[in-house]
All heavy atoms as a GROMACS GRO file, in nm:
protein
  548
    1MET      N    1   0.439  -3.794   6.512
    1MET     CA    2   0.565  -3.744   6.552
    1MET      C    3   0.603  -3.626   6.458
    1MET      O    4   0.581  -3.640   6.336
    1MET     CB    5   0.673  -3.855   6.534
    1MET     CG    6   0.819  -3.803   6.568
    1MET     SD    7   0.941  -3.912   6.529
    1MET     CE    8   0.933  -4.020   6.668
    2ILE      N    9   0.659  -3.517   6.513
    2ILE     CA   10   0.701  -3.414   6.432
    2ILE      C   11   0.846  -3.385   6.476
    2ILE      O   12   0.874  -3.379   6.595
    2ILE     CB   13   0.614  -3.284   6.470
    2ILE    CG1   14   0.470  -3.308   6.423
    2ILE    CG2   15   0.674  -3.161   6.397
    2ILE    CD1   16   0.376  -3.193   6.454
    3ARG      N   17   0.927  -3.367   6.378
    3ARG     CA   18   1.069  -3.333   6.400
    3ARG      C   19   1.098  -3.204   6.336
    3ARG      O   20   1.072  -3.172   6.220
    3ARG     CB   21   1.150  -3.449   6.340
    3ARG     CG   22   1.300  -3.420   6.363
    3ARG     CD   23   1.382  -3.532   6.306
    3ARG     NE   24   1.519  -3.505   6.327
    3ARG     CZ   25   1.618  -3.557   6.247
    3ARG    NH1   26   1.582  -3.626   6.135
    3ARG    NH2   27   1.743  -3.525   6.269
    4VAL      N   28   1.169  -3.111   6.414
    4VAL     CA   29   1.213  -2.990   6.362
    4VAL      C   30   1.364  -2.986   6.364
    4VAL      O   31   1.432  -3.028   6.465
    4VAL     CB   32   1.169  -2.874   6.458
    4VAL    CG1   33   1.222  -2.742   6.410
    4VAL    CG2   34   1.019  -2.868   6.461
    5VAL      N   35   1.424  -2.959   6.244
    5VAL     CA   36   1.570  -2.959   6.232
    5VAL      C   37   1.616  -2.819   6.238
    5VAL      O   38   1.571  -2.732   6.175
    5VAL     CB   39   1.610  -3.025   6.098
    5VAL    CG1   40   1.762  -3.020   6.069
    5VAL    CG2   41   1.550  -3.165   6.086
    6LEU      N   42   1.718  -2.796   6.322
    6LEU     CA   43   1.774  -2.662   6.341
    6LEU      C   44   1.881  -2.626   6.239
    6LEU      O   45   1.902  -2.510   6.204
    6LEU     CB   46   1.838  -2.655   6.481
    6LEU     CG   47   1.740  -2.668   6.595
    6LEU    CD1   48   1.828  -2.654   6.725
    6LEU    CD2   49   1.650  -2.558   6.600
    7ASP      N   50   1.958  -2.723   6.195
    7ASP     CA   51   2.064  -2.688   6.107
    7ASP      C   52   2.027  -2.733   5.960
    7ASP      O   53   1.971  -2.829   5.938
    7ASP     CB   54   2.198  -2.756   6.146
    7ASP     CG   55   2.185  -2.912   6.156
    7ASP    OD1   56   2.082  -2.951   6.205
    7ASP    OD2   57   2.278  -2.977   6.124
    8GLY      N   58   2.072  -2.639   5.871
    8GLY     CA   59   2.048  -2.671   5.724
    8GLY      C   60   2.155  -2.764   5.666
    8GLY      O   61   2.248  -2.797   5.738
    9PRO      N   62   2.143  -2.798   5.545
    9PRO     CA   63   2.237  -2.884   5.482
    9PRO      C   64   2.378  -2.832   5.472
    9PRO      O   65   2.477  -2.910   5.461
    9PRO     CB   66   2.176  -2.915   5.347
    9PRO     CG   67   2.080  -2.802   5.321
    9PRO     CD   68   2.030  -2.755   5.454
   10ASP      N   69   2.389  -2.698   5.464
   10ASP     CA   70   2.523  -2.633   5.458
   10ASP      C   71   2.576  -2.582   5.588
   10ASP      O   72   2.668  -2.510   5.601
   10ASP     CB   73   2.514  -2.524   5.361
   10ASP     CG   74   2.407  -2.412   5.390
   10ASP    OD1   75   2.324  -2.451   5.467
   10ASP    OD2   76   2.431  -2.305   5.336
   11GLU      N   77   2.505  -2.618   5.701
   11GLU     CA   78   2.547  -2.578   5.834
   11GLU      C   79   2.589  -2.700   5.916
   11GLU      O   80   2.552  -2.815   5.884
   11GLU     CB   81   2.430  -2.507   5.898
   11GLU     CG   82   2.380  -2.385   5.836
   11GLU     CD   83   2.258  -2.332   5.902
   11GLU    OE1   84   2.166  -2.406   5.920
   11GLU    OE2   85   2.251  -2.214   5.918
   12SER      N   86   2.661  -2.679   6.022
   12SER     CA   87   2.696  -2.783   6.114
   12SER      C   88   2.674  -2.731   6.258
   12SER      O   89   2.690  -2.615   6.286
   12SER     CB   90   2.836  -2.826   6.097
   12SER     OG   91   2.926  -2.719   6.118
   13LEU      N   92   2.643  -2.824   6.348
   13LEU     CA   93   2.621  -2.789   6.483
   13LEU      C   94   2.758  -2.778   6.550
   13LEU      O   95   2.852  -2.841   6.509
   13LEU     CB   96   2.533  -2.887   6.550
   13LEU     CG   97   2.389  -2.899   6.501
   13LEU    CD1   98   2.314  -3.015   6.563
   13LEU    CD2   99   2.316  -2.778   6.529
   14PRO      N  100   2.763  -2.698   6.663
   14PRO     CA  101   2.893  -2.691   6.733
   14PRO      C  102   2.942  -2.826   6.783
   14PRO      O  103   2.860  -2.909   6.825
   14PRO     CB  104   2.860  -2.600   6.854
   14PRO     CG  105   2.738  -2.531   6.818
   14PRO     CD  106   2.662  -2.619   6.726
   15GLN      N  107   3.075  -2.842   6.789
   15GLN     CA  108   3.134  -2.956   6.841
   15GLN      C  109   3.086  -2.984   6.986
   15GLN      O  110   3.084  -2.886   7.062
   15GLN     CB  111   3.289  -2.950   6.841
   15GLN     CG  112   3.351  -2.955   6.709
   15GLN     CD  113   3.373  -3.105   6.681
   15GLN    OE1  114   3.375  -3.194   6.759
   15GLN    NE2  115   3.394  -3.131   6.544
   16GLY      N  116   3.055  -3.106   7.022
   16GLY     CA  117   3.017  -3.139   7.161
   16GLY      C  118   2.877  -3.101   7.192
   16GLY      O  119   2.843  -3.114   7.315
   17ILE      N  120   2.790  -3.052   7.111
   17ILE     CA  121   2.658  -3.006   7.136
   17ILE      C  122   2.573  -3.113   7.199
   17ILE      O  123   2.491  -3.093   7.282
   17ILE     CB  124   2.582  -2.944   7.015
   17ILE    CG1  125   2.467  -2.866   7.071
   17ILE    CG2  126   2.551  -3.046   6.922
   17ILE    CD1  127   2.403  -2.774   6.957
   18GLY      N  128   2.608  -3.244   7.180
   18GLY     CA  129   2.537  -3.351   7.231
   18GLY      C  130   2.552  -3.362   7.381
   18GLY      O  131   2.463  -3.413   7.449
   19ARG      N  132   2.648  -3.292   7.445
   19ARG     CA  133   2.660  -3.286   7.589
   19ARG      C  134   2.593  -3.171   7.650
   19ARG      O  135   2.607  -3.144   7.765
   19ARG     CB  136   2.806  -3.285   7.625
   19ARG     CG  137   2.874  -3.420   7.599
   19ARG     CD  138   3.022  -3.420   7.626
   19ARG     NE  139   3.091  -3.447   7.501
   19ARG     CZ  140   3.193  -3.363   7.458
   19ARG    NH1  141   3.238  -3.269   7.525
   19ARG    NH2  142   3.243  -3.394   7.347
   20TRP      N  143   2.533  -3.089   7.568
   20TRP     CA  144   2.469  -2.966   7.628
   20TRP      C  145   2.340  -2.988   7.695
   20TRP      O  146   2.282  -2.897   7.765
   20TRP     CB  147   2.448  -2.861   7.509
   20TRP     CG  148   2.565  -2.806   7.455
   20TRP    CD1  149   2.705  -2.848   7.464
   20TRP    CD2  150   2.588  -2.692   7.370
   20TRP    NE1  151   2.791  -2.777   7.400
   20TRP    CE2  152   2.715  -2.675   7.339
   20TRP    CE3  153   2.498  -2.595   7.324
   20TRP    CZ2  154   2.776  -2.568   7.259
   20TRP    CZ3  155   2.540  -2.490   7.251
   20TRP    CH2  156   2.678  -2.477   7.217
   21CYS      N  157   2.272  -3.102   7.666
   21CYS     CA  158   2.141  -3.132   7.730
   21CYS      C  159   2.150  -3.251   7.818
   21CYS      O  160   2.215  -3.346   7.784
   21CYS     CB  161   2.043  -3.152   7.621
   21CYS     SG  162   2.003  -3.011   7.522
   22ARG      N  163   2.075  -3.246   7.930
   22ARG     CA  164   2.055  -3.367   8.010
   22ARG      C  165   1.958  -3.459   7.948
   22ARG      O  166   1.888  -3.430   7.855
   22ARG     CB  167   2.003  -3.323   8.151
   22ARG     CG  168   2.105  -3.225   8.226
   22ARG     CD  169   2.047  -3.197   8.362
   22ARG     NE  170   1.910  -3.168   8.369
   22ARG     CZ  171   1.860  -3.047   8.396
   22ARG    NH1  172   1.940  -2.949   8.429
   22ARG    NH2  173   1.724  -3.031   8.396
   23GLN      N  174   1.951  -3.584   8.010
   23GLN     CA  175   1.849  -3.682   7.957
   23GLN      C  176   1.708  -3.633   7.966
   23GLN      O  177   1.625  -3.670   7.884
   23GLN     CB  178   1.865  -3.814   8.025
   23GLN     CG  179   1.987  -3.886   7.983
   23GLN     CD  180   2.006  -4.026   8.046
   23GLN    OE1  181   1.934  -4.050   8.144
   23GLN    NE2  182   2.077  -4.105   7.988
   24ASP      N  183   1.680  -3.545   8.070
   24ASP     CA  184   1.544  -3.494   8.089
   24ASP      C  185   1.511  -3.383   7.996
   24ASP      O  186   1.408  -3.316   7.999
   24ASP     CB  187   1.514  -3.461   8.230
   24ASP     CG  188   1.600  -3.346   8.283
   24ASP    OD1  189   1.678  -3.289   8.209
   24ASP    OD2  190   1.586  -3.312   8.399
   25GLY      N  191   1.604  -3.336   7.911
   25GLY     CA  192   1.581  -3.226   7.824
   25GLY      C  193   1.633  -3.087   7.870
   25GLY      O  194   1.636  -2.995   7.793
   26GLY      N  195   1.670  -3.077   7.998
   26GLY     CA  196   1.719  -2.954   8.057
   26GLY      C  197   1.874  -2.931   8.008
   26GLY      O  198   1.932  -3.018   7.953
   27MET      N  199   1.906  -2.808   8.034
   27MET     CA  200   2.045  -2.773   7.997
   27MET      C  201   2.147  -2.839   8.089
   27MET      O  202   2.132  -2.838   8.206
   27MET     CB  203   2.068  -2.621   8.005
   27MET     CG  204   2.010  -2.551   7.887
   27MET     SD  205   2.085  -2.582   7.733
   27MET     CE  206   2.246  -2.525   7.759
   28ASN      N  207   2.254  -2.889   8.033
   28ASN     CA  208   2.370  -2.942   8.106
   28ASN      C  209   2.476  -2.838   8.098
   28ASN      O  210   2.558  -2.834   8.002
   28ASN     CB  211   2.417  -3.070   8.047
   28ASN     CG  212   2.539  -3.127   8.117
   28ASN    OD1  213   2.593  -3.071   8.214
   28ASN    ND2  214   2.596  -3.237   8.068
   29TYR      N  215   2.474  -2.734   8.189
   29TYR     CA  216   2.565  -2.625   8.185
   29TYR      C  217   2.711  -2.669   8.202
   29TYR      O  218   2.800  -2.612   8.124
   29TYR     CB  219   2.533  -2.524   8.292
   29TYR     CG  220   2.395  -2.453   8.257
   29TYR    CD1  221   2.285  -2.497   8.330
   29TYR    CD2  222   2.386  -2.367   8.157
   29TYR    CE1  223   2.158  -2.440   8.304
   29TYR    CE2  224   2.254  -2.309   8.133
   29TYR     CZ  225   2.148  -2.344   8.201
   29TYR     OH  226   2.027  -2.290   8.170
   30ALA      N  227   2.744  -2.769   8.279
   30ALA     CA  228   2.880  -2.812   8.289
   30ALA      C  229   2.925  -2.873   8.157
   30ALA      O  230   3.040  -2.852   8.110
   30ALA     CB  231   2.888  -2.919   8.404
   31GLY      N  232   2.845  -2.954   8.094
   31GLY     CA  233   2.874  -3.020   7.966
   31GLY      C  234   2.893  -2.909   7.857
   31GLY      O  235   2.991  -2.920   7.777
   32MET      N  236   2.813  -2.806   7.861
   32MET     CA  237   2.826  -2.700   7.759
   32MET      C  238   2.951  -2.620   7.781
   32MET      O  239   3.030  -2.594   7.687
   32MET     CB  240   2.706  -2.607   7.776
   32MET     CG  241   2.702  -2.498   7.667
   32MET     SD  242   2.553  -2.404   7.674
   32MET     CE  243   2.610  -2.238   7.681
   33PHE      N  244   2.984  -2.592   7.913
   33PHE     CA  245   3.100  -2.516   7.944
   33PHE      C  246   3.234  -2.592   7.894
   33PHE      O  247   3.322  -2.541   7.833
   33PHE     CB  248   3.113  -2.490   8.088
   33PHE     CG  249   3.246  -2.428   8.128
   33PHE    CD1  250   3.267  -2.288   8.109
   33PHE    CD2  251   3.343  -2.497   8.195
   33PHE    CE1  252   3.380  -2.234   8.144
   33PHE    CE2  253   3.454  -2.437   8.235
   33PHE     CZ  254   3.475  -2.301   8.211
   34LEU      N  255   3.229  -2.724   7.931
   34LEU     CA  256   3.347  -2.805   7.886
   34LEU      C  257   3.360  -2.819   7.739
   34LEU      O  258   3.470  -2.814   7.687
   34LEU     CB  259   3.340  -2.945   7.954
   34LEU     CG  260   3.358  -2.954   8.102
   34LEU    CD1  261   3.332  -3.091   8.159
   34LEU    CD2  262   3.508  -2.911   8.140
   35SER      N  263   3.248  -2.830   7.667
   35SER     CA  264   3.251  -2.836   7.520
   35SER      C  265   3.311  -2.718   7.462
   35SER      O  266   3.391  -2.715   7.373
   35SER     CB  267   3.106  -2.857   7.471
   35SER     OG  268   3.098  -2.839   7.331
   36LEU      N  269   3.260  -2.592   7.518
   36LEU     CA  270   3.314  -2.465   7.466
   36LEU      C  271   3.454  -2.442   7.510
   36LEU      O  272   3.533  -2.386   7.434
   36LEU     CB  273   3.218  -2.358   7.513
   36LEU     CG  274   3.080  -2.361   7.454
   36LEU    CD1  275   2.996  -2.250   7.528
   36LEU    CD2  276   3.080  -2.351   7.314
   37LEU      N  277   3.498  -2.493   7.619
   37LEU     CA  278   3.638  -2.483   7.668
   37LEU      C  279   3.737  -2.557   7.571
   37LEU      O  280   3.833  -2.503   7.537
   37LEU     CB  281   3.646  -2.532   7.808
   37LEU     CG  282   3.789  -2.529   7.870
   37LEU    CD1  283   3.824  -2.379   7.892
   37LEU    CD2  284   3.789  -2.595   8.011
   38PHE      N  285   3.691  -2.676   7.532
   38PHE     CA  286   3.778  -2.755   7.440
   38PHE      C  287   3.761  -2.725   7.299
   38PHE      O  288   3.837  -2.757   7.216
   38PHE     CB  289   3.758  -2.897   7.470
   38PHE     CG  290   3.810  -2.950   7.602
   38PHE    CD1  291   3.720  -2.976   7.707
   38PHE    CD2  292   3.949  -2.961   7.621
   38PHE    CE1  293   3.772  -3.014   7.831
   38PHE    CE2  294   4.002  -2.994   7.741
   38PHE     CZ  295   3.913  -3.030   7.847
   39ASN      N  296   3.647  -2.652   7.267
   39ASN     CA  297   3.628  -2.615   7.127
   39ASN      C  298   3.589  -2.462   7.121
   39ASN      O  299   3.470  -2.430   7.092
   39ASN     CB  300   3.506  -2.696   7.062
   39ASN     CG  301   3.546  -2.843   7.067
   39ASN    OD1  302   3.626  -2.890   6.993
   39ASN    ND2  303   3.470  -2.919   7.148
   40PRO      N  304   3.678  -2.369   7.156
   40PRO     CA  305   3.634  -2.229   7.172
   40PRO      C  306   3.579  -2.169   7.044
   40PRO      O  307   3.502  -2.071   7.055
   40PRO     CB  308   3.772  -2.163   7.220
   40PRO     CG  309   3.875  -2.259   7.177
   40PRO     CD  310   3.822  -2.396   7.180
   41GLY      N  311   3.614  -2.218   6.934
   41GLY     CA  312   3.557  -2.168   6.810
   41GLY      C  313   3.404  -2.189   6.792
   41GLY      O  314   3.332  -2.118   6.725
   42SER      N  315   3.359  -2.281   6.865
   42SER     CA  316   3.209  -2.313   6.873
   42SER      C  317   3.131  -2.189   6.925
   42SER      O  318   3.012  -2.179   6.897
   42SER     CB  319   3.181  -2.432   6.951
   42SER     OG  320   3.240  -2.551   6.892
   43ILE      N  321   3.194  -2.103   7.005
   43ILE     CA  322   3.117  -1.989   7.069
   43ILE      C  323   3.066  -1.904   6.954
   43ILE      O  324   2.954  -1.845   6.966
   43ILE     CB  325   3.223  -1.910   7.158
   43ILE    CG1  326   3.251  -2.000   7.279
   43ILE    CG2  327   3.157  -1.782   7.198
   43ILE    CD1  328   3.364  -1.943   7.366
   44LEU      N  329   3.137  -1.892   6.846
   44LEU     CA  330   3.098  -1.808   6.735
   44LEU      C  331   2.967  -1.863   6.668
   44LEU      O  332   2.898  -1.783   6.608
   44LEU     CB  333   3.208  -1.796   6.630
   44LEU     CG  334   3.341  -1.731   6.683
   44LEU    CD1  335   3.453  -1.734   6.571
   44LEU    CD2  336   3.319  -1.589   6.728
   45SER      N  337   2.940  -1.989   6.683
   45SER     CA  338   2.817  -2.039   6.606
   45SER      C  339   2.694  -2.031   6.703
   45SER      O  340   2.585  -2.054   6.647
   45SER     CB  341   2.840  -2.190   6.578
   45SER     OG  342   2.857  -2.265   6.704
   46ILE      N  343   2.708  -1.985   6.826
   46ILE     CA  344   2.594  -1.975   6.908
   46ILE      C  345   2.483  -1.880   6.869
   46ILE      O  346   2.362  -1.913   6.863
   46ILE     CB  347   2.634  -1.954   7.061
   46ILE    CG1  348   2.712  -2.079   7.117
   46ILE    CG2  349   2.512  -1.923   7.151
   46ILE    CD1  350   2.769  -2.064   7.248
   47PRO      N  351   2.523  -1.759   6.825
   47PRO     CA  352   2.419  -1.670   6.772
   47PRO      C  353   2.330  -1.725   6.654
   47PRO      O  354   2.212  -1.721   6.645
   47PRO     CB  355   2.488  -1.539   6.737
   47PRO     CG  356   2.618  -1.550   6.819
   47PRO     CD  357   2.652  -1.692   6.836
   48ALA      N  358   2.406  -1.793   6.560
   48ALA     CA  359   2.336  -1.844   6.441
   48ALA      C  360   2.252  -1.961   6.491
   48ALA      O  361   2.133  -1.981   6.448
   48ALA     CB  362   2.432  -1.900   6.348
   49LEU      N  363   2.291  -2.046   6.590
   49LEU     CA  364   2.213  -2.153   6.644
   49LEU      C  365   2.089  -2.105   6.712
   49LEU      O  366   1.982  -2.157   6.693
   49LEU     CB  367   2.298  -2.236   6.747
   49LEU     CG  368   2.240  -2.362   6.803
   49LEU    CD1  369   2.208  -2.456   6.694
   49LEU    CD2  370   2.323  -2.414   6.906
   50ALA      N  371   2.097  -1.989   6.792
   50ALA     CA  372   1.984  -1.929   6.845
   50ALA      C  373   1.882  -1.875   6.743
   50ALA      O  374   1.762  -1.894   6.761
   50ALA     CB  375   2.033  -1.805   6.945
   51ARG      N  376   1.928  -1.821   6.636
   51ARG     CA  377   1.839  -1.774   6.530
   51ARG      C  378   1.770  -1.897   6.468
   51ARG      O  379   1.650  -1.892   6.447
   51ARG     CB  380   1.913  -1.694   6.430
   51ARG     CG  381   1.958  -1.553   6.476
   51ARG     CD  382   2.002  -1.471   6.354
   51ARG     NE  383   2.125  -1.526   6.301
   51ARG     CZ  384   2.248  -1.494   6.344
   51ARG    NH1  385   2.261  -1.425   6.447
   51ARG    NH2  386   2.356  -1.561   6.284
   52SER      N  387   1.847  -2.002   6.441
   52SER     CA  388   1.791  -2.118   6.379
   52SER      C  389   1.679  -2.180   6.479
   52SER      O  390   1.573  -2.226   6.428
   52SER     CB  391   1.899  -2.221   6.358
   52SER     OG  392   1.980  -2.179   6.252
   53ARG      N  393   1.712  -2.179   6.602
   53ARG     CA  394   1.616  -2.228   6.707
   53ARG      C  395   1.486  -2.148   6.705
   53ARG      O  396   1.377  -2.209   6.703
   53ARG     CB  397   1.675  -2.228   6.849
   53ARG     CG  398   1.589  -2.284   6.956
   53ARG     CD  399   1.593  -2.188   7.076
   53ARG     NE  400   1.467  -2.197   7.144
   53ARG     CZ  401   1.360  -2.120   7.139
   53ARG    NH1  402   1.366  -2.022   7.049
   53ARG    NH2  403   1.265  -2.132   7.219
   54ALA      N  404   1.495  -2.023   6.688
   54ALA     CA  405   1.380  -1.938   6.683
   54ALA      C  406   1.291  -1.974   6.555
   54ALA      O  407   1.168  -1.977   6.565
   54ALA     CB  408   1.415  -1.792   6.694
   55VAL      N  409   1.357  -1.981   6.446
   55VAL     CA  410   1.294  -2.010   6.312
   55VAL      C  411   1.223  -2.145   6.336
   55VAL      O  412   1.109  -2.168   6.295
   55VAL     CB  413   1.381  -2.002   6.200
   55VAL    CG1  414   1.320  -2.063   6.078
   55VAL    CG2  415   1.429  -1.860   6.180
   56ALA      N  416   1.302  -2.246   6.378
   56ALA     CA  417   1.240  -2.385   6.388
   56ALA      C  418   1.122  -2.389   6.486
   56ALA      O  419   1.021  -2.448   6.460
   56ALA     CB  420   1.347  -2.475   6.441
   57GLY      N  421   1.132  -2.312   6.597
   57GLY     CA  422   1.020  -2.310   6.700
   57GLY      C  423   0.892  -2.247   6.638
   57GLY      O  424   0.783  -2.291   6.654
   58LYS      N  425   0.920  -2.138   6.565
   58LYS     CA  426   0.814  -2.066   6.492
   58LYS      C  427   0.740  -2.154   6.394
   58LYS      O  428   0.620  -2.170   6.378
   58LYS     CB  429   0.857  -1.941   6.431
   58LYS     CG  430   0.745  -1.856   6.359
   58LYS     CD  431   0.804  -1.735   6.299
   58LYS     CE  432   0.689  -1.664   6.228
   58LYS     NZ  433   0.738  -1.537   6.157
   59SER      N  434   0.828  -2.227   6.308
   59SER     CA  435   0.774  -2.324   6.220
   59SER      C  436   0.695  -2.438   6.276
   59SER      O  437   0.594  -2.478   6.229
   59SER     CB  438   0.883  -2.383   6.133
   59SER     OG  439   0.953  -2.281   6.060
   60LEU      N  440   0.746  -2.498   6.391
   60LEU     CA  441   0.675  -2.599   6.457
   60LEU      C  442   0.541  -2.548   6.507
   60LEU      O  443   0.439  -2.619   6.500
   60LEU     CB  444   0.762  -2.654   6.580
   60LEU     CG  445   0.701  -2.758   6.657
   60LEU    CD1  446   0.664  -2.877   6.586
   60LEU    CD2  447   0.792  -2.794   6.772
   61ARG      N  448   0.542  -2.425   6.575
   61ARG     CA  449   0.417  -2.372   6.626
   61ARG      C  450   0.312  -2.353   6.512
   61ARG      O  451   0.195  -2.387   6.524
   61ARG     CB  452   0.435  -2.242   6.701
   61ARG     CG  453   0.505  -2.265   6.837
   61ARG     CD  454   0.508  -2.139   6.917
   61ARG     NE  455   0.584  -2.037   6.866
   61ARG     CZ  456   0.708  -2.027   6.870
   61ARG    NH1  457   0.789  -2.109   6.933
   61ARG    NH2  458   0.775  -1.917   6.816
   62GLN      N  459   0.360  -2.306   6.399
   62GLN     CA  460   0.269  -2.289   6.286
   62GLN      C  461   0.216  -2.422   6.235
   62GLN      O  462   0.101  -2.431   6.201
   62GLN     CB  463   0.341  -2.217   6.169
   62GLN     CG  464   0.368  -2.067   6.200
   62GLN     CD  465   0.438  -2.007   6.083
   62GLN    OE1  466   0.510  -2.067   6.001
   62GLN    NE2  467   0.439  -1.866   6.083
   63ALA      N  468   0.309  -2.518   6.227
   63ALA     CA  469   0.265  -2.652   6.184
   63ALA      C  470   0.157  -2.718   6.279
   63ALA      O  471   0.065  -2.789   6.237
   63ALA     CB  472   0.382  -2.748   6.174
   64LEU      N  473   0.170  -2.681   6.406
   64LEU     CA  474   0.069  -2.739   6.509
   64LEU      C  475  -0.049  -2.651   6.523
   64LEU      O  476  -0.143  -2.681   6.601
   64LEU     CB  477   0.136  -2.749   6.645
   64LEU     CG  478   0.251  -2.858   6.648
   64LEU    CD1  479   0.334  -2.857   6.782
   64LEU    CD2  480   0.194  -2.998   6.613
   65GLY      N  481  -0.043  -2.528   6.456
   65GLY     CA  482  -0.156  -2.433   6.463
   65GLY      C  483  -0.155  -2.360   6.601
   65GLY      O  484  -0.264  -2.319   6.647
   66LEU      N  485  -0.042  -2.348   6.663
   66LEU     CA  486  -0.034  -2.276   6.790
   66LEU      C  487   0.003  -2.123   6.765
   66LEU      O  488   0.077  -2.094   6.664
   66LEU     CB  489   0.070  -2.337   6.878
   66LEU     CG  490   0.047  -2.486   6.919
   66LEU    CD1  491   0.162  -2.539   6.986
   66LEU    CD2  492  -0.086  -2.497   6.990
   67GLN      N  493  -0.050  -2.034   6.843
   67GLN     CA  494  -0.014  -1.888   6.831
   67GLN      C  495   0.100  -1.853   6.928
   67GLN      O  496   0.178  -1.768   6.884
   67GLN     CB  497  -0.141  -1.810   6.866
   67GLN     CG  498  -0.248  -1.830   6.770
   67GLN     CD  499  -0.212  -1.798   6.628
   67GLN    OE1  500  -0.143  -1.694   6.603
   67GLN    NE2  501  -0.246  -1.875   6.533
   68ALA      N  502   0.112  -1.911   7.043
   68ALA     CA  503   0.207  -1.879   7.138
   68ALA      C  504   0.301  -1.995   7.174
   68ALA      O  505   0.260  -2.105   7.159
   68ALA     CB  506   0.141  -1.820   7.279
   69GLY      N  507   0.426  -1.959   7.215
   69GLY     CA  508   0.517  -2.066   7.241
   69GLY      C  509   0.506  -2.101   7.389
   69GLY      O  510   0.404  -2.073   7.462
   70VAL      N  511   0.613  -2.160   7.443
   70VAL     CA  512   0.625  -2.202   7.587
   70VAL      C  513   0.613  -2.082   7.667
   70VAL      O  514   0.676  -1.982   7.642
   70VAL     CB  515   0.745  -2.278   7.601
   70VAL    CG1  516   0.755  -2.317   7.751
   70VAL    CG2  517   0.757  -2.404   7.507
   71LYS      N  518   0.534  -2.090   7.777
   71LYS     CA  519   0.521  -1.980   7.866
   71LYS      C  520   0.480  -1.848   7.818
   71LYS      O  521   0.531  -1.738   7.842
   71LYS     CB  522   0.653  -1.966   7.957
   71LYS     CG  523   0.680  -2.084   8.039
   71LYS     CD  524   0.809  -2.064   8.111
   71LYS     CE  525   0.849  -2.188   8.187
   71LYS     NZ  526   0.978  -2.182   8.265
   72GLY      N  527   0.396  -1.851   7.704
   72GLY     CA  528   0.348  -1.737   7.643
   72GLY      C  529   0.438  -1.670   7.541
   72GLY      O  530   0.404  -1.572   7.484
   73ARG      N  531   0.555  -1.726   7.520
   73ARG     CA  532   0.652  -1.662   7.420
   73ARG      C  533   0.605  -1.703   7.285
   73ARG      O  534   0.559  -1.806   7.251
   73ARG     CB  535   0.790  -1.710   7.438
   73ARG     CG  536   0.851  -1.658   7.577
   73ARG     CD  537   0.995  -1.700   7.580
   73ARG     NE  538   0.993  -1.848   7.624
   73ARG     CZ  539   1.098  -1.923   7.626
   73ARG    NH1  540   1.212  -1.874   7.606
   73ARG    NH2  541   1.086  -2.042   7.667
   74THR      N  542   0.630  -1.614   7.190
   74THR     CA  543   0.595  -1.640   7.047
   74THR      C  544   0.719  -1.661   6.964
   74THR      O  545   0.828  -1.631   7.004
   74THR     CB  546   0.514  -1.535   6.981
   74THR    OG1  547   0.586  -1.407   7.000
   74THR    CG2  548   0.375  -1.518   7.047
   0.00000   0.00000   0.00000
């Protein structure tokens, strides 16, 4: 098992992020919209979250010895 952590010890994930994904791993757009509607300040954390996701994905691919990501993305 390999676990990649997106947030560092001095960072926090946006409020309600647990509702952003469905059980099958896909995006729950309605849950994300409602979360952002009730916590509009969370919108400001999305760019940092995207950067953290890119770094975590790159680190995971390196740990697994992979060159390309999902669907050919690196």
